A tleap script that builds the chain and sets N, CA, C and O, in Angstrom:
source leaprc.protein.ff14SB
mol = sequence {
  NMET ASP MET GLY SER CYS LEU LYS ASN ASN
  GLY GLN PRO CYS ASN GLY ASP VAL THR SER
  ASP ILE THR ARG TYR SER LYS MET ILE ILE
  ASN PRO ASN ILE SER SER TRP CYS HIE PRO
  ASP HIE GLN GLY VAL CYS PRO PRO TYR HIE
  THR PHE PRO ASN GLY THR ARG VAL GLN ARG
  ASN ASP THR ALA ARG PHE PRO TYR ALA ALA
  TYR HIE PHE TYR CYS SER PRO GLY ASN GLY
  LYS TYR LEU GLU PHE PRO TYR THR LEU CYS
  ASP PRO TYR SER ASN PRO GLN PRO GLN GLU
  CILE
}
set mol.1.N position { 16.139 -26.747 -17.103 }
set mol.1.CA position { 16.429 -25.602 -17.931 }
set mol.1.C position { 16.328 -24.463 -16.952 }
set mol.1.O position { 15.343 -24.403 -16.216 }
set mol.2.N position { 17.534 -23.313 -16.878 }
set mol.2.CA position { 17.465 -22.376 -16.201 }
set mol.2.C position { 18.203 -21.500 -16.944 }
set mol.2.O position { 19.381 -21.607 -17.283 }
set mol.3.N position { 17.261 -20.444 -17.219 }
set mol.3.CA position { 18.058 -19.289 -18.112 }
set mol.3.C position { 17.924 -17.765 -17.376 }
set mol.3.O position { 17.073 -17.644 -16.495 }
set mol.4.N position { 18.649 -16.770 -17.693 }
set mol.4.CA position { 18.300 -15.268 -16.889 }
set mol.4.C position { 18.533 -14.400 -18.053 }
set mol.4.O position { 18.909 -14.740 -19.175 }
set mol.5.N position { 18.295 -13.413 -17.682 }
set mol.5.CA position { 18.719 -11.936 -18.269 }
set mol.5.C position { 18.354 -10.945 -17.192 }
set mol.5.O position { 17.811 -11.001 -16.088 }
set mol.6.N position { 18.952 -9.877 -18.082 }
set mol.6.CA position { 18.734 -8.509 -16.984 }
set mol.6.C position { 18.472 -7.335 -17.904 }
set mol.6.O position { 18.987 -7.111 -19.000 }
set mol.7.N position { 17.554 -6.622 -17.230 }
set mol.7.CA position { 17.275 -5.210 -18.244 }
set mol.7.C position { 17.077 -3.919 -16.953 }
set mol.7.O position { 17.111 -4.204 -15.757 }
set mol.8.N position { 16.916 -2.816 -17.358 }
set mol.8.CA position { 16.519 -1.629 -16.792 }
set mol.8.C position { 15.104 -1.315 -16.961 }
set mol.8.O position { 14.580 -1.572 -18.045 }
set mol.9.N position { 14.410 -0.779 -15.999 }
set mol.9.CA position { 12.947 -0.529 -16.129 }
set mol.9.C position { 12.644 0.732 -17.259 }
set mol.9.O position { 11.526 1.099 -17.621 }
set mol.10.N position { 13.712 1.180 -17.625 }
set mol.10.CA position { 13.530 2.603 -18.704 }
set mol.10.C position { 14.325 1.785 -20.317 }
set mol.10.O position { 14.417 2.365 -21.399 }
set mol.11.N position { 14.715 0.603 -20.076 }
set mol.11.CA position { 14.867 0.098 -21.511 }
set mol.11.C position { 16.349 0.114 -21.773 }
set mol.11.O position { 16.718 -0.386 -22.835 }
set mol.12.N position { 17.154 0.563 -21.044 }
set mol.12.CA position { 18.431 0.769 -21.359 }
set mol.12.C position { 19.080 -0.386 -20.712 }
set mol.12.O position { 18.422 -0.864 -19.788 }
set mol.13.N position { 20.387 -1.040 -21.009 }
set mol.13.CA position { 21.217 -2.194 -20.542 }
set mol.13.C position { 21.727 -2.228 -19.186 }
set mol.13.O position { 22.147 -1.222 -18.614 }
set mol.14.N position { 21.686 -3.513 -18.615 }
set mol.14.CA position { 22.284 -3.371 -17.190 }
set mol.14.C position { 23.734 -2.786 -17.245 }
set mol.14.O position { 24.476 -2.905 -18.220 }
set mol.15.N position { 24.079 -2.077 -15.971 }
set mol.15.CA position { 25.121 -1.919 -15.700 }
set mol.15.C position { 25.553 -1.954 -14.132 }
set mol.15.O position { 26.026 -1.089 -13.395 }
set mol.16.N position { 25.203 -3.286 -13.934 }
set mol.16.CA position { 25.501 -3.392 -12.392 }
set mol.16.C position { 25.174 -2.382 -11.249 }
set mol.16.O position { 25.902 -2.315 -10.259 }
set mol.17.N position { 24.232 -1.714 -11.376 }
set mol.17.CA position { 23.668 -0.898 -10.504 }
set mol.17.C position { 22.543 -1.476 -10.058 }
set mol.17.O position { 21.500 -1.411 -10.709 }
set mol.18.N position { 22.670 -2.350 -8.445 }
set mol.18.CA position { 21.545 -3.039 -8.238 }
set mol.18.C position { 20.296 -2.377 -7.773 }
set mol.18.O position { 19.283 -3.010 -7.474 }
set mol.19.N position { 20.423 -0.840 -7.711 }
set mol.19.CA position { 19.172 -0.210 -7.536 }
set mol.19.C position { 18.190 0.093 -8.556 }
set mol.19.O position { 17.029 0.487 -8.443 }
set mol.20.N position { 18.946 -0.192 -9.651 }
set mol.20.CA position { 17.999 -0.018 -11.050 }
set mol.20.C position { 17.978 -1.167 -12.373 }
set mol.20.O position { 17.255 -1.062 -13.364 }
set mol.21.N position { 18.846 -2.144 -12.141 }
set mol.21.CA position { 19.031 -3.458 -12.962 }
set mol.21.C position { 17.839 -4.117 -12.364 }
set mol.21.O position { 17.419 -3.862 -11.235 }
set mol.22.N position { 17.340 -4.947 -13.156 }
set mol.22.CA position { 15.943 -6.195 -12.870 }
set mol.22.C position { 16.827 -7.057 -13.590 }
set mol.22.O position { 17.293 -6.998 -14.727 }
set mol.23.N position { 16.963 -7.995 -12.510 }
set mol.23.CA position { 17.091 -9.447 -13.038 }
set mol.23.C position { 15.732 -10.282 -13.230 }
set mol.23.O position { 14.813 -10.412 -12.422 }
set mol.24.N position { 15.870 -10.849 -14.618 }
set mol.24.CA position { 14.564 -11.612 -14.417 }
set mol.24.C position { 14.819 -12.738 -15.480 }
set mol.24.O position { 15.755 -12.671 -16.277 }
set mol.25.N position { 13.991 -13.699 -15.443 }
set mol.25.CA position { 13.687 -14.907 -16.125 }
set mol.25.C position { 14.205 -15.989 -15.429 }
set mol.25.O position { 15.412 -16.164 -15.593 }
set mol.26.N position { 13.579 -16.829 -14.634 }
set mol.26.CA position { 13.326 -18.123 -14.424 }
set mol.26.C position { 12.344 -19.168 -15.118 }
set mol.26.O position { 11.120 -19.264 -15.027 }
set mol.27.N position { 13.188 -19.856 -15.778 }
set mol.27.CA position { 12.254 -20.947 -16.480 }
set mol.27.C position { 12.498 -22.323 -15.733 }
set mol.27.O position { 13.625 -22.783 -15.551 }
set mol.28.N position { 11.449 -22.869 -15.364 }
set mol.28.CA position { 11.594 -24.311 -14.931 }
set mol.28.C position { 9.976 -25.357 -15.714 }
set mol.28.O position { 8.873 -25.154 -15.207 }
set mol.29.N position { 10.051 -25.901 -16.351 }
set mol.29.CA position { 8.717 -26.653 -16.687 }
set mol.29.C position { 9.158 -27.386 -16.371 }
set mol.29.O position { 10.271 -27.870 -16.575 }
set mol.30.N position { 7.765 -27.803 -15.368 }
set mol.30.CA position { 7.696 -29.268 -14.560 }
set mol.30.C position { 6.821 -30.093 -15.507 }
set mol.30.O position { 7.051 -31.298 -15.612 }
set mol.31.N position { 5.715 -29.453 -16.285 }
set mol.31.CA position { 5.150 -30.423 -17.326 }
set mol.31.C position { 5.415 -29.891 -18.632 }
set mol.31.O position { 4.902 -28.837 -19.006 }
set mol.32.N position { 5.978 -30.384 -19.146 }
set mol.32.CA position { 6.085 -30.233 -20.759 }
set mol.32.C position { 5.425 -30.481 -21.812 }
set mol.32.O position { 5.812 -30.519 -22.980 }
set mol.33.N position { 4.399 -30.653 -21.367 }
set mol.33.CA position { 3.096 -31.055 -22.381 }
set mol.33.C position { 1.933 -29.640 -22.275 }
set mol.33.O position { 0.942 -29.360 -22.948 }
set mol.34.N position { 2.556 -28.996 -21.177 }
set mol.34.CA position { 1.361 -27.442 -20.943 }
set mol.34.C position { 2.030 -26.958 -22.556 }
set mol.34.O position { 3.080 -27.302 -23.100 }
set mol.35.N position { 1.063 -26.137 -22.961 }
set mol.35.CA position { 1.617 -25.595 -24.325 }
set mol.35.C position { 1.802 -24.030 -23.829 }
set mol.35.O position { 1.248 -23.695 -22.782 }
set mol.36.N position { 2.564 -23.095 -24.563 }
set mol.36.CA position { 2.903 -21.992 -24.558 }
set mol.36.C position { 1.539 -21.206 -24.523 }
set mol.36.O position { 0.632 -21.584 -25.264 }
set mol.37.N position { 1.343 -20.015 -23.601 }
set mol.37.CA position { 0.208 -19.089 -23.635 }
set mol.37.C position { 0.755 -17.955 -25.028 }
set mol.37.O position { -0.012 -17.547 -25.901 }
set mol.38.N position { 2.105 -17.645 -24.944 }
set mol.38.CA position { 2.889 -16.584 -25.869 }
set mol.38.C position { 3.185 -17.301 -27.293 }
set mol.38.O position { 4.027 -18.152 -27.581 }
set mol.39.N position { 2.156 -16.632 -28.119 }
set mol.39.CA position { 2.248 -17.025 -29.484 }
set mol.39.C position { 1.810 -15.827 -30.496 }
set mol.39.O position { 1.403 -14.803 -29.948 }
set mol.40.N position { 1.845 -15.849 -31.683 }
set mol.40.CA position { 1.452 -14.929 -32.357 }
set mol.40.C position { 0.410 -14.254 -32.264 }
set mol.40.O position { 0.621 -13.066 -32.510 }
set mol.41.N position { -1.050 -14.592 -31.913 }
set mol.41.CA position { -2.369 -14.304 -31.798 }
set mol.41.C position { -2.388 -13.590 -30.298 }
set mol.41.O position { -3.276 -12.780 -30.032 }
set mol.42.N position { -1.517 -13.881 -29.479 }
set mol.42.CA position { -1.643 -13.622 -28.007 }
set mol.42.C position { -0.496 -12.848 -27.386 }
set mol.42.O position { -0.115 -13.177 -26.262 }
set mol.43.N position { 0.099 -11.816 -28.049 }
set mol.43.CA position { 1.547 -11.112 -27.766 }
set mol.43.C position { 1.558 -10.066 -26.686 }
set mol.43.O position { 2.424 -9.206 -26.524 }
set mol.44.N position { 0.545 -10.247 -26.017 }
set mol.44.CA position { -0.043 -9.639 -24.401 }
set mol.44.C position { 1.083 -10.218 -23.535 }
set mol.44.O position { 1.758 -9.514 -22.783 }
set mol.45.N position { 1.253 -11.581 -23.686 }
set mol.45.CA position { 1.996 -12.107 -22.929 }
set mol.45.C position { 3.172 -12.867 -23.267 }
set mol.45.O position { 3.409 -13.979 -22.798 }
set mol.46.N position { 3.835 -12.315 -24.008 }
set mol.46.CA position { 5.119 -12.501 -24.676 }
set mol.46.C position { 6.183 -11.112 -24.281 }
set mol.46.O position { 5.693 -9.983 -24.323 }
set mol.47.N position { 7.201 -11.245 -24.019 }
set mol.47.CA position { 8.141 -10.224 -23.586 }
set mol.47.C position { 8.182 -9.060 -25.398 }
set mol.47.O position { 7.925 -9.346 -26.567 }
set mol.48.N position { 8.593 -7.905 -24.772 }
set mol.48.CA position { 8.539 -7.164 -26.112 }
set mol.48.C position { 9.292 -7.378 -27.364 }
set mol.48.O position { 8.895 -7.101 -28.496 }
set mol.49.N position { 10.705 -8.035 -26.951 }
set mol.49.CA position { 11.697 -8.410 -27.694 }
set mol.49.C position { 12.265 -9.369 -27.283 }
set mol.49.O position { 12.327 -9.634 -26.082 }
set mol.50.N position { 12.871 -10.183 -28.353 }
set mol.50.CA position { 14.153 -11.437 -27.681 }
set mol.50.C position { 15.334 -10.901 -28.342 }
set mol.50.O position { 15.393 -10.244 -29.382 }
set mol.51.N position { 16.419 -11.353 -27.438 }
set mol.51.CA position { 17.840 -10.907 -27.945 }
set mol.51.C position { 18.654 -12.274 -27.897 }
set mol.51.O position { 18.953 -12.962 -26.921 }
set mol.52.N position { 18.919 -12.451 -29.231 }
set mol.52.CA position { 19.741 -13.872 -29.591 }
set mol.52.C position { 20.844 -13.510 -28.868 }
set mol.52.O position { 21.040 -12.384 -28.409 }
set mol.53.N position { 21.701 -14.637 -28.744 }
set mol.53.CA position { 22.901 -14.849 -28.542 }
set mol.53.C position { 24.051 -13.953 -29.044 }
set mol.53.O position { 24.907 -13.355 -28.391 }
set mol.54.N position { 23.882 -14.007 -30.155 }
set mol.54.CA position { 24.798 -12.605 -31.576 }
set mol.54.C position { 24.255 -11.568 -31.150 }
set mol.54.O position { 24.813 -10.661 -31.767 }
set mol.55.N position { 23.078 -10.884 -30.085 }
set mol.55.CA position { 23.247 -9.600 -30.023 }
set mol.55.C position { 21.879 -9.273 -31.007 }
set mol.55.O position { 21.228 -8.284 -30.673 }
set mol.56.N position { 21.547 -9.819 -31.848 }
set mol.56.CA position { 20.241 -9.515 -32.518 }
set mol.56.C position { 19.185 -9.414 -32.055 }
set mol.56.O position { 18.725 -10.388 -31.460 }
set mol.57.N position { 18.564 -8.430 -32.140 }
set mol.57.CA position { 17.127 -8.097 -31.277 }
set mol.57.C position { 16.151 -8.391 -32.263 }
set mol.57.O position { 16.209 -8.053 -33.445 }
set mol.58.N position { 15.041 -9.190 -31.581 }
set mol.58.CA position { 13.511 -9.468 -32.872 }
set mol.58.C position { 12.543 -8.780 -31.729 }
set mol.58.O position { 12.582 -8.955 -30.511 }
set mol.59.N position { 11.729 -8.005 -32.445 }
set mol.59.CA position { 10.308 -7.641 -32.012 }
set mol.59.C position { 9.384 -8.662 -31.840 }
set mol.59.O position { 9.345 -9.581 -32.658 }
set mol.60.N position { 8.480 -8.620 -30.688 }
set mol.60.CA position { 7.662 -9.944 -30.863 }
set mol.60.C position { 6.517 -9.942 -31.941 }
set mol.60.O position { 5.784 -10.917 -32.107 }
set mol.61.N position { 6.427 -8.892 -32.589 }
set mol.61.CA position { 5.317 -8.584 -33.467 }
set mol.61.C position { 6.030 -9.174 -34.749 }
set mol.61.O position { 5.212 -9.390 -35.643 }
set mol.62.N position { 7.268 -9.478 -35.066 }
set mol.62.CA position { 7.700 -10.002 -36.094 }
set mol.62.C position { 7.339 -11.568 -36.191 }
set mol.62.O position { 8.271 -12.345 -35.981 }
set mol.63.N position { 6.282 -12.014 -36.440 }
set mol.63.CA position { 6.264 -13.589 -36.353 }
set mol.63.C position { 6.724 -14.533 -37.381 }
set mol.63.O position { 6.346 -15.699 -37.496 }
set mol.64.N position { 7.601 -13.899 -38.137 }
set mol.64.CA position { 8.383 -15.035 -39.050 }
set mol.64.C position { 9.752 -15.515 -37.853 }
set mol.64.O position { 10.347 -16.587 -37.966 }
set mol.65.N position { 10.039 -14.563 -36.828 }
set mol.65.CA position { 11.388 -14.479 -36.426 }
set mol.65.C position { 11.456 -14.956 -34.892 }
set mol.65.O position { 12.328 -15.675 -34.403 }
set mol.66.N position { 10.236 -14.342 -34.179 }
set mol.66.CA position { 10.348 -14.115 -32.926 }
set mol.66.C position { 10.061 -15.604 -32.267 }
set mol.66.O position { 9.111 -16.359 -32.475 }
set mol.67.N position { 11.181 -15.765 -31.418 }
set mol.67.CA position { 10.736 -17.557 -30.975 }
set mol.67.C position { 9.649 -17.641 -29.802 }
set mol.67.O position { 9.832 -17.727 -28.588 }
set mol.68.N position { 8.541 -17.592 -30.492 }
set mol.68.CA position { 7.212 -17.724 -29.479 }
set mol.68.C position { 7.539 -18.942 -28.391 }
set mol.68.O position { 7.630 -18.692 -27.189 }
set mol.69.N position { 7.685 -20.113 -28.857 }
set mol.69.CA position { 8.087 -21.386 -28.197 }
set mol.69.C position { 9.012 -20.988 -27.155 }
set mol.69.O position { 9.074 -21.900 -26.331 }
set mol.70.N position { 9.681 -20.112 -26.873 }
set mol.70.CA position { 11.078 -19.983 -26.044 }
set mol.70.C position { 10.329 -19.394 -24.719 }
set mol.70.O position { 10.960 -19.493 -23.667 }
set mol.71.N position { 9.004 -18.772 -24.676 }
set mol.71.CA position { 8.318 -18.066 -23.610 }
set mol.71.C position { 6.920 -18.489 -23.498 }
set mol.71.O position { 6.053 -18.293 -24.350 }
set mol.72.N position { 6.747 -19.193 -22.170 }
set mol.72.CA position { 5.391 -19.843 -21.919 }
set mol.72.C position { 4.575 -18.515 -21.741 }
set mol.72.O position { 3.572 -18.308 -22.424 }
set mol.73.N position { 5.111 -17.467 -20.644 }
set mol.73.CA position { 4.207 -16.458 -20.274 }
set mol.73.C position { 5.146 -15.309 -19.929 }
set mol.73.O position { 6.309 -15.564 -19.617 }
set mol.74.N position { 4.726 -14.136 -19.969 }
set mol.74.CA position { 5.341 -12.926 -19.593 }
set mol.74.C position { 4.585 -12.251 -18.933 }
set mol.74.O position { 3.399 -12.534 -19.104 }
set mol.75.N position { 4.902 -11.056 -17.881 }
set mol.75.CA position { 3.843 -10.333 -17.397 }
set mol.75.C position { 4.723 -8.841 -17.329 }
set mol.75.O position { 5.877 -8.960 -16.919 }
set mol.76.N position { 4.329 -7.641 -17.647 }
set mol.76.CA position { 5.176 -6.537 -17.410 }
set mol.76.C position { 5.263 -6.098 -15.725 }
set mol.76.O position { 4.468 -6.527 -14.889 }
set mol.77.N position { 6.103 -5.400 -15.501 }
set mol.77.CA position { 6.139 -4.899 -14.234 }
set mol.77.C position { 5.073 -3.726 -13.998 }
set mol.77.O position { 4.999 -2.973 -14.969 }
set mol.78.N position { 4.181 -3.383 -12.861 }
set mol.78.CA position { 3.216 -2.530 -12.598 }
set mol.78.C position { 3.968 -0.982 -12.772 }
set mol.78.O position { 3.500 -0.025 -13.388 }
set mol.79.N position { 5.138 -1.038 -12.114 }
set mol.79.CA position { 6.051 0.226 -12.379 }
set mol.79.C position { 6.680 0.619 -13.666 }
set mol.79.O position { 7.207 1.720 -13.823 }
set mol.80.N position { 6.613 -0.346 -14.636 }
set mol.80.CA position { 7.393 0.175 -15.832 }
set mol.80.C position { 7.081 1.339 -16.363 }
set mol.80.O position { 5.910 1.705 -16.459 }
set mol.81.N position { 8.019 1.998 -16.736 }
set mol.81.CA position { 8.081 3.392 -17.479 }
set mol.81.C position { 7.416 3.554 -18.949 }
set mol.81.O position { 6.752 4.496 -19.381 }
set mol.82.N position { 7.864 2.140 -19.692 }
set mol.82.CA position { 7.447 2.489 -21.115 }
set mol.82.C position { 7.098 1.023 -21.746 }
set mol.82.O position { 7.626 0.494 -22.724 }
set mol.83.N position { 6.163 0.571 -20.992 }
set mol.83.CA position { 5.598 -0.206 -21.380 }
set mol.83.C position { 4.990 -0.720 -22.632 }
set mol.83.O position { 3.968 -0.056 -22.805 }
set mol.84.N position { 5.129 -1.580 -23.580 }
set mol.84.CA position { 4.478 -1.578 -24.985 }
set mol.84.C position { 3.406 -2.432 -24.949 }
set mol.84.O position { 3.356 -3.453 -24.263 }
set mol.85.N position { 2.442 -1.976 -25.772 }
set mol.85.CA position { 1.003 -2.434 -25.811 }
set mol.85.C position { 0.829 -3.427 -26.863 }
set mol.85.O position { 1.020 -2.869 -27.943 }
set mol.86.N position { 0.535 -4.715 -27.016 }
set mol.86.CA position { -0.546 -5.010 -25.585 }
set mol.86.C position { 0.435 -5.425 -24.570 }
set mol.86.O position { 1.522 -5.827 -24.985 }
set mol.87.N position { 0.202 -5.387 -23.205 }
set mol.87.CA position { 1.134 -6.039 -21.991 }
set mol.87.C position { -0.117 -6.637 -20.992 }
set mol.87.O position { -1.331 -6.528 -21.162 }
set mol.88.N position { 0.488 -7.182 -20.095 }
set mol.88.CA position { -0.211 -7.950 -18.845 }
set mol.88.C position { 0.796 -7.613 -17.789 }
set mol.88.O position { 2.005 -7.842 -17.841 }
set mol.89.N position { 0.145 -7.051 -16.850 }
set mol.89.CA position { 0.642 -6.750 -15.630 }
set mol.89.C position { 1.067 -7.795 -14.567 }
set mol.89.O position { 0.158 -8.570 -14.271 }
set mol.90.N position { 1.904 -7.934 -14.111 }
set mol.90.CA position { 2.253 -8.756 -12.889 }
set mol.90.C position { 1.636 -8.649 -11.831 }
set mol.90.O position { 1.590 -7.470 -11.479 }
set mol.91.N position { 1.018 -9.491 -10.995 }
set mol.91.CA position { 0.138 -9.275 -9.666 }
set mol.91.C position { 0.964 -8.089 -8.787 }
set mol.91.O position { 2.048 -8.364 -8.271 }
set mol.92.N position { 0.460 -6.971 -8.682 }
set mol.92.CA position { 1.041 -5.976 -8.084 }
set mol.92.C position { 1.428 -6.084 -6.656 }
set mol.92.O position { 2.173 -5.234 -6.170 }
set mol.93.N position { 0.946 -7.130 -5.910 }
set mol.93.CA position { 1.117 -7.094 -4.668 }
set mol.93.C position { 2.066 -7.924 -4.072 }
set mol.93.O position { 2.234 -7.853 -2.855 }
set mol.94.N position { 2.931 -8.967 -4.993 }
set mol.94.CA position { 3.682 -9.788 -5.058 }
set mol.94.C position { 5.226 -9.286 -5.431 }
set mol.94.O position { 6.169 -9.340 -4.641 }
set mol.95.N position { 5.281 -8.860 -6.593 }
set mol.95.CA position { 6.513 -8.241 -6.989 }
set mol.95.C position { 6.050 -7.155 -8.236 }
set mol.95.O position { 5.051 -7.042 -8.947 }
set mol.96.N position { 7.216 -6.499 -8.106 }
set mol.96.CA position { 7.050 -5.156 -9.099 }
set mol.96.C position { 7.924 -5.453 -10.208 }
set mol.96.O position { 7.528 -4.827 -11.191 }
set mol.97.N position { 8.801 -6.048 -10.427 }
set mol.97.CA position { 9.765 -6.536 -11.142 }
set mol.97.C position { 8.381 -7.450 -12.252 }
set mol.97.O position { 7.261 -7.838 -11.917 }
set mol.98.N position { 9.141 -7.533 -13.695 }
set mol.98.CA position { 8.890 -8.230 -14.720 }
set mol.98.C position { 9.041 -9.687 -14.525 }
set mol.98.O position { 10.102 -10.124 -14.077 }
set mol.99.N position { 8.070 -10.465 -14.825 }
set mol.99.CA position { 8.406 -11.912 -14.459 }
set mol.99.C position { 8.050 -12.716 -15.865 }
set mol.99.O position { 7.149 -12.415 -16.648 }
set mol.100.N position { 8.987 -13.814 -15.984 }
set mol.100.CA position { 8.744 -14.593 -17.364 }
set mol.100.C position { 8.414 -16.316 -16.761 }
set mol.100.O position { 8.717 -16.702 -15.632 }
set mol.101.N position { 7.839 -17.033 -17.663 }
set mol.101.CA position { 7.909 -18.472 -17.134 }
set mol.101.C position { 7.799 -19.016 -18.367 }
set mol.101.O position { 7.802 -20.239 -18.505 }
savepdb mol mol.pdb
quit
């Protein structure tokens, strides 16, 4: 499975500007028996929100509707302007962009 998405560091939708658009999300599960770290009791490793194909957006603290099983791990960019607490920062030495697994 390969999934992708795009955002700007300030929360605005992508507009094709490669200097400010952030393409993120690459999901490849090698061992499907590994459990997800993202769950209602550990929201700091979940993305702040999920956008469904119909455009509906659900926040990670909406435990009845957020698809926790869709995310194994999420880390926020070290240079993020508006990080939502709780968050986990990505490795500052390897990639300043948000990353999801």
